[in-house]
PAMI-775654 format. One line per field, with one value per residue: residue in one letter; residue number from 0; x, y, z of N, C-alpha, C in turn. Coordinates in steps of 0.1 Angstrom, whole numbers, always signed. Layout:
N
type = [a  ...];
seq = [NUM  ...];
n.px = [X  ...];
n.py = [Y  ...];
n.pz = [Z  ...];
ca.px = [X  ...];
ca.py = [Y  ...];
ca.pz = [Z  ...];
c.px = [X  ...];
c.py = [Y  ...];
c.pz = [Z  ...];
This chain:
239
type = [m  e  i  n  k  e  t  c  i  g  c  a  l  c  v  n  y  c  p  m  s  c  i  s  i  r  e  g  r  s  f  i  d  q  d  e  c  v  e  c  g  v  c  k  n  s  g  v  c  p  v  d  a  i  y  e  p  e  m  d  e  k  r  n  l  r  k  t  f  s  n  p  l  i  s  h  s  s  t  s  v  p  g  r  g  t  e  e  m  k  t  n  d  v  t  g  r  f  k  m  g  f  t  g  i  a  a  e  l  g  r  p  g  t  g  t  r  f  s  d  v  q  k  v  a  q  a  c  a  r  h  k  v  e  f  e  p  l  n  p  v  t  t  i  m  t  d  r  k  k  g  l  i  d  d  r  f  l  n  e  k  v  l  s  a  i  v  e  f  i  v  p  d  e  k  v  k  g  v  l  e  d  l  m  k  i  s  n  e  i  d  t  v  f  s  l  d  i  c  g  v  a  d  a  s  g  k  p  f  f  e  k  v  v  q  e  m  g  l  e  f  s  i  n  g  k  v  n  v  g  l  g  r  p  l  a  e  v  l];
seq = [0  1  2  3  4  5  6  7  8  9  10  11  12  13  14  15  16  17  18  19  20  21  22  23  24  25  26  27  28  29  30  31  32  33  34  35  36  37  38  39  40  41  42  43  44  45  46  47  48  49  50  51  52  53  54  55  56  57  58  59  60  61  62  63  64  65  66  67  68  69  70  71  72  73  74  75  76  77  78  79  80  81  82  83  84  85  86  87  88  89  90  91  92  93  94  95  96  97  98  99  100  101  102  103  104  105  106  107  108  109  110  111  112  113  114  115  116  117  118  119  120  121  122  123  124  125  126  127  128  129  130  131  132  133  134  135  136  137  138  139  140  141  142  143  144  145  146  147  148  149  150  151  152  153  154  155  156  157  158  159  160  161  162  163  164  165  166  167  168  169  170  171  172  173  174  175  176  177  178  179  180  181  182  183  184  185  186  187  188  189  190  191  192  193  194  195  196  197  198  199  200  201  202  203  204  205  206  207  208  209  210  211  212  213  214  215  216  217  218  219  220  221  222  223  224  225  226  227  228  229  230  231  232  233  234  235  236  237  238];
n.px = [+182  +212  +229  +256  +280  +303  +306  +281  +265  +247  +224  +199  +180  +171  +153  +125  +121  +114  +89  +79  +84  +109  +134  +158  +173  +200  +223  +239  +237  +223  +199  +188  +158  +162  +141  +119  +123  +113  +127  +121  +136  +129  +146  +173  +168  +160  +180  +184  +205  +232  +258  +258  +254  +236  +232  +225  +232  +246  +220  +202  +179  +152  +153  +156  +130  +114  +121  +112  +83  +81  +95  +88  +101  +111  +106  +89  +104  +88  +66  +73  +63  +60  +57  +31  +8  -7  -14  -40  -67  -68  -67  -84  -105  -89  -76  -93  -95  -114  -144  -179  -201  -182  -162  -137  -117  -95  -79  -61  -34  -17  +1  +19  +36  +23  +25  +27  +28  +37  +25  +1  -10  -9  -31  -54  -52  -55  -82  -98  -88  -104  -130  -123  -112  -95  -65  -45  -23  -2  +6  +24  +19  +10  +31  +49  +36  +31  +14  -14  -41  -46  -38  -12  +14  +52  +71  +94  +91  +69  +74  +85  +84  +67  +58  +36  +9  -7  -36  -48  -76  -97  -131  -164  -193  -213  -201  -193  -206  -201  -173  -169  -180  -165  -137  -146  -147  -121  -106  -107  -87  -61  -31  -30  -39  -66  -83  -106  -108  -130  -140  -159  -178  -203  -237  -266  -283  -264  -249  -227  -222  -215  -221  -250  -248  -231  -244  -267  -252  -248  -223  -201  -192  -172  -175  -151  -139  -115  -108  -92  -81  -80  -54  -25  -34  -63  -96  -108  -127  -151  -176];
n.py = [-48  -64  -83  -103  -103  -118  -136  -151  -184  -187  -207  -204  -204  -183  -171  -179  -173  -146  -120  -103  -109  -101  -112  -128  -149  -141  -144  -166  -157  -144  -120  -87  -68  -36  -14  -28  -40  -40  -37  -54  -75  -104  -121  -121  -124  -152  -169  -184  -188  -202  -192  -171  -147  -127  -93  -65  -32  -2  +23  +50  +77  +71  +43  +35  +42  +24  +1  +5  +4  -19  -43  -66  -64  -44  -12  +18  +50  +73  +62  +39  +16  -16  -24  -15  +1  +15  +11  +20  +13  -13  -13  +2  +4  +8  +30  +50  +65  +67  +80  +82  +92  +98  +81  +56  +52  +30  +26  +3  -4  -24  -55  -86  -98  -79  -54  -17  +16  +51  +70  +62  +56  +84  +93  +81  +92  +119  +118  +112  +135  +157  +154  +165  +150  +139  +130  +104  +111  +96  +77  +62  +68  +96  +109  +112  +132  +163  +182  +180  +187  +185  +161  +155  +137  +136  +149  +135  +110  +96  +77  +57  +23  +1  -28  -26  -1  +20  +43  +60  +76  +98  +104  +124  +108  +115  +122  +99  +82  +97  +98  +71  +68  +82  +68  +45  +52  +60  +38  +22  +37  +33  +10  -15  -38  -32  -23  -21  -10  -5  +13  +18  +30  +9  +20  +24  +3  -17  -19  -2  +33  +34  +9  +7  +25  +12  -10  +2  +12  -12  -27  -53  -68  -78  -89  -79  -84  -69  -73  -60  -74  -62  -60  -45  -14  +7  +5  +28  +60  +64  +76];
n.pz = [-61  -71  -92  -88  -114  -118  -97  -101  -115  -134  -127  -122  -103  -86  -101  -101  -76  -76  -68  -86  -111  -122  -126  -148  -171  -190  -214  -201  -173  -142  -143  -133  -143  -136  -138  -130  -108  -73  -51  -31  -18  -16  -32  -25  +4  +6  +5  -14  -36  -44  -44  -34  -51  -52  -42  -24  -35  -25  -18  -36  -28  -43  -47  -22  -12  -27  -14  +10  +8  -1  +13  +37  +59  +66  +84  +79  +83  +91  +101  +118  +114  +100  +63  +42  +50  +77  +116  +119  +110  +116  +143  +155  +176  +197  +192  +180  +159  +139  +140  +153  +128  +106  +81  +75  +48  +29  +2  -18  -36  -59  -56  -51  -79  -98  -86  -83  -96  -86  -99  -106  -79  -72  -89  -78  -53  -58  -66  -45  -31  -40  -27  -4  +15  +47  +49  +63  +85  +94  +77  +50  +23  +25  +38  +15  +0  -15  -17  +4  -1  -26  -29  -42  -50  -46  -72  -81  -74  -90  -110  -97  -88  -67  -44  -30  -22  +0  -2  +23  +42  +60  +60  +60  +68  +50  +27  +16  -5  -29  -30  -33  -58  -74  -70  -82  -110  -116  -113  -135  -149  -139  -139  -125  -99  -76  -47  -19  +13  +42  +69  +97  +123  +141  +143  +167  +155  +149  +128  +106  +92  +62  +52  +42  +22  +3  -4  -17  -38  -48  -49  -40  -12  +17  +51  +76  +106  +131  +165  +194  +222  +247  +256  +268  +257  +265  +253  +232  +232  +207  +198];
ca.px = [+191  +219  +237  +273  +281  +319  +299  +266  +269  +232  +216  +184  +172  +166  +143  +111  +117  +111  +73  +76  +91  +119  +151  +157  +187  +206  +241  +242  +238  +209  +198  +174  +154  +160  +131  +108  +125  +108  +136  +115  +144  +129  +153  +183  +167  +154  +191  +185  +214  +242  +271  +256  +257  +226  +236  +221  +241  +242  +208  +198  +167  +142  +155  +152  +117  +108  +123  +104  +70  +81  +99  +79  +106  +117  +99  +88  +109  +76  +54  +75  +52  +65  +47  +27  +1  -7  -23  -50  -80  -69  -67  -94  -109  -80  -69  -103  -92  -126  -152  -193  -202  -172  -159  -121  -115  -83  -77  -51  -30  -7  +1  +30  +30  +19  +31  +21  +37  +33  +19  -14  -11  -14  -46  -61  -51  -65  -97  -103  -90  -115  -140  -120  -109  -84  -54  -42  -9  +8  +9  +35  +21  +8  +44  +56  +27  +36  +1  -24  -52  -47  -34  -3  +27  +64  +73  +103  +89  +56  +78  +90  +74  +67  +49  +21  +8  -20  -39  -57  -83  -113  -144  -177  -201  -222  -195  -187  -210  -192  -161  -169  -183  -152  -128  -149  -143  -106  -102  -104  -77  -49  -26  -26  -48  -72  -94  -108  -113  -138  -143  -167  -186  -217  -246  -274  -289  -253  -241  -217  -231  -211  -229  -262  -241  -223  -252  -275  -245  -245  -209  -200  -183  -170  -170  -139  -136  -107  -111  -83  -84  -78  -41  -19  -40  -77  -106  -108  -139  -154  -189];
ca.py = [-60  -67  -99  -100  -114  -125  -147  -161  -195  -192  -218  -199  -209  -172  -165  -179  -165  -128  -118  -93  -118  -94  -117  -136  -153  -134  -147  -174  -153  -140  -105  -81  -57  -25  -6  -35  -45  -32  -35  -62  -85  -117  -130  -122  -131  -165  -177  -198  -186  -212  -187  -158  -136  -117  -83  -50  -21  +14  +28  +63  +80  +66  +31  +33  +45  +11  -7  +7  +2  -33  -52  -65  -67  -28  -4  +32  +58  +82  +55  +31  +4  -21  -26  -5  +9  +21  +3  +27  +5  -26  -9  +15  +2  +15  +43  +59  +75  +68  +83  +83  +104  +97  +66  +54  +45  +26  +22  -3  -6  -34  -71  -93  -100  -67  -37  -4  +33  +61  +77  +53  +61  +97  +94  +77  +102  +133  +117  +113  +148  +165  +153  +175  +137  +140  +120  +98  +115  +82  +66  +62  +78  +108  +117  +119  +143  +178  +191  +169  +193  +180  +147  +155  +132  +143  +144  +128  +96  +93  +66  +44  +11  -6  -39  -20  +11  +23  +56  +64  +87  +100  +112  +124  +99  +123  +120  +84  +79  +105  +92  +56  +69  +86  +56  +33  +55  +58  +22  +20  +46  +27  +2  -22  -42  -23  -29  -9  -13  +8  +14  +26  +26  +6  +25  +15  -10  -28  -17  +13  +39  +30  -7  +8  +30  +1  -20  +9  +12  -26  -31  -65  -66  -90  -82  -86  -77  -73  -67  -58  -82  -55  -63  -33  -4  +6  +8  +42  +67  +63  +84];
ca.pz = [-59  -83  -93  -92  -126  -116  -90  -108  -122  -140  -121  -125  -90  -82  -113  -97  -62  -77  -68  -95  -123  -130  -129  -159  -178  -201  -215  -192  -159  -138  -146  -127  -144  -123  -136  -126  -94  -63  -38  -17  -12  -14  -37  -16  +16  +5  +5  -27  -45  -38  -44  -27  -61  -51  -30  -21  -34  -19  -28  -34  -23  -48  -46  -6  -13  -30  -3  +22  +6  -6  +20  +49  +71  +71  +92  +76  +93  +94  +109  +126  +112  +88  +54  +32  +54  +92  +121  +124  +103  +121  +157  +155  +187  +209  +186  +182  +147  +133  +152  +147  +119  +101  +74  +73  +38  +24  -12  -18  -52  -59  -51  -55  -95  -100  -83  -85  -95  -79  -108  -104  -67  -70  -94  -67  -41  -66  -71  -30  -25  -45  -18  +9  +27  +55  +47  +74  +84  +100  +64  +41  +10  +28  +39  +4  -8  -15  -15  +6  -5  -40  -33  -52  -47  -50  -87  -80  -71  -95  -119  -89  -88  -54  -43  -31  -15  +3  +4  +35  +46  +68  +51  +66  +60  +38  +13  +13  -21  -40  -29  -39  -71  -83  -72  -95  -122  -114  -112  -149  -154  -133  -144  -113  -92  -69  -36  -8  +30  +47  +83  +105  +140  +144  +155  +173  +145  +149  +114  +103  +79  +49  +48  +34  +9  -6  -8  -27  -54  -59  -46  -35  +0  +26  +64  +80  +117  +140  +176  +202  +232  +256  +261  +264  +257  +269  +245  +227  +228  +192  +201];
c.px = [+196  +224  +248  +277  +295  +312  +289  +270  +257  +228  +202  +175  +167  +154  +129  +108  +111  +97  +70  +81  +99  +133  +147  +172  +190  +224  +246  +241  +222  +211  +184  +171  +150  +148  +118  +110  +120  +114  +129  +124  +143  +141  +167  +181  +163  +167  +191  +197  +228  +255  +271  +258  +249  +230  +228  +230  +236  +229  +207  +182  +154  +142  +150  +138  +110  +110  +114  +91  +69  +87  +95  +89  +114  +104  +100  +94  +98  +66  +61  +69  +57  +56  +44  +17  +5  -13  -36  -63  -79  -68  -76  -100  -100  -74  -81  -101  -106  -138  -168  -195  -193  -168  -144  -123  -100  -81  -62  -46  -19  -4  +12  +24  +27  +25  +25  +33  +29  +26  +3  -17  -19  -28  -57  -67  -58  -78  -104  -101  -101  -127  -132  -116  -97  -74  -48  -27  +0  +5  +19  +36  +18  +22  +53  +49  +33  +23  -9  -38  -58  -43  -21  +9  +43  +67  +84  +102  +74  +63  +82  +78  +77  +55  +35  +20  -7  -27  -50  -63  -92  -120  -156  -186  -209  -217  -190  -192  -202  -178  -157  -171  -170  -137  -134  -147  -129  -98  -100  -92  -64  -45  -20  -41  -54  -83  -93  -113  -121  -139  -151  -172  -198  -225  -255  -282  -277  -248  -238  -223  -229  -218  -241  -258  -239  -234  -264  -265  -240  -232  -206  -188  -181  -169  -158  -137  -122  -107  -101  -88  -86  -64  -35  -25  -56  -82  -105  -122  -141  -167  -187];
c.py = [-60  -82  -97  -110  -124  -140  -159  -170  -198  -203  -214  -201  -196  -167  -167  -176  -149  -129  -111  -98  -111  -99  -128  -140  -148  -136  -155  -171  -147  -123  -99  -68  -46  -17  -13  -40  -33  -33  -45  -70  -100  -126  -132  -129  -147  -174  -191  -197  -193  -204  -174  -144  -126  -107  -72  -40  -10  +21  +43  +66  +72  +51  +26  +33  +32  +2  -6  +3  -15  -46  -51  -65  -52  -18  +11  +39  +71  +77  +46  +16  -3  -23  -15  +4  +14  +10  +10  +18  -6  -24  +1  +15  +6  +26  +55  +69  +75  +69  +81  +93  +103  +84  +66  +48  +41  +21  +18  -9  -15  -44  -76  -99  -89  -54  -27  +7  +41  +70  +74  +59  +75  +100  +90  +87  +116  +129  +119  +128  +156  +165  +159  +162  +146  +128  +115  +103  +105  +73  +73  +71  +88  +113  +121  +127  +158  +186  +179  +173  +188  +167  +144  +148  +139  +139  +135  +110  +89  +80  +55  +33  +2  -20  -36  -8  +15  +36  +55  +75  +86  +108  +112  +115  +103  +123  +107  +80  +84  +100  +78  +56  +74  +75  +46  +37  +55  +46  +17  +28  +40  +15  -8  -28  -31  -26  -17  -16  -2  +4  +22  +22  +22  +15  +19  +2  -21  -27  -3  +19  +36  +16  -3  +16  +21  -7  -10  +9  -2  -33  -44  -63  -78  -84  -89  -77  -79  -65  -69  -67  -77  -54  -49  -17  -5  +11  +23  +48  +69  +73  +97];
c.pz = [-71  -80  -96  -103  -126  -110  -94  -115  -129  -137  -122  -111  -86  -91  -106  -82  -62  -77  -79  -112  -131  -132  -140  -163  -188  -202  -207  -179  -156  -141  -142  -136  -136  -125  -131  -110  -83  -49  -26  -13  -9  -22  -29  -1  +19  +7  -6  -35  -37  -37  -37  -38  -58  -40  -33  -21  -25  -26  -25  -29  -30  -48  -30  -5  -17  -21  +7  +21  +0  +4  +34  +61  +77  +76  +83  +86  +97  +100  +119  +126  +97  +78  +47  +38  +71  +99  +125  +120  +115  +139  +161  +170  +200  +203  +187  +168  +139  +140  +144  +138  +106  +93  +71  +58  +34  +9  -14  -34  -49  -54  -55  -71  -102  -100  -87  -87  -92  -85  -108  -91  -62  -79  -88  -58  -42  -65  -56  -25  -31  -35  -4  +20  +37  +55  +59  +74  +88  +88  +53  +29  +14  +30  +28  -3  -6  -14  -13  +3  -18  -44  -42  -44  -52  -65  -87  -79  -79  -105  -110  -85  -74  -55  -41  -24  -11  +4  +13  +40  +54  +61  +58  +58  +51  +25  +8  -2  -30  -41  -36  -54  -78  -82  -81  -108  -124  -115  -126  -156  -148  -137  -134  -106  -82  -61  -28  +3  +35  +61  +91  +117  +135  +152  +163  +167  +146  +135  +111  +90  +64  +46  +38  +21  -1  -10  -20  -39  -57  -56  -38  -24  +10  +38  +69  +94  +127  +154  +184  +213  +246  +264  +258  +265  +259  +254  +242  +229  +216  +191  +197];
């Protein structure tokens, strides 16, 4: 986003609308720090500017990348899903992506007010890749990797900042503990907030494999379930 200096009246109404706090007043006019701006479009879409001084200029590939990861109104061209991730974890009962014997893990980096750069996203991806995980192909982060076996992201994008990004993958149950241990280590090396989502199929006891691992490691977790009501697509075979 940019500010038309000729139109701006310096009212500062837009300042508090920026999720990244990258709008300030300089020399009596609003100013957007382009290095911190993630192109989420909140300032413009809010309609708060009384003189329509906020506008979206023509963007290059890097700025467009920021936009697709940060603006919830934009769908990723690679996934056709708006937002930062995929539908796989949320709709496993109809996609059957995570089957018995495997665990799905999503490492979420960044939030409004903090954001994340792809250099940190790559650190997480590399830590996971060492365990030979299978990165979700229909995930925006995976599509900008140049080497999925190593978890390497295109060098051109490493300094780009976005509102948030998700590293999503499947791993055999026996490797879950090792992956979690490495993610705990790498969490101290990244400059953003960091959380994990874990998805698995419940066995005969009614619990997924990963639950025991998480408890043994002393990690806190909250149970969140999303069940498809059966409209549109049939349940998938996950065994």
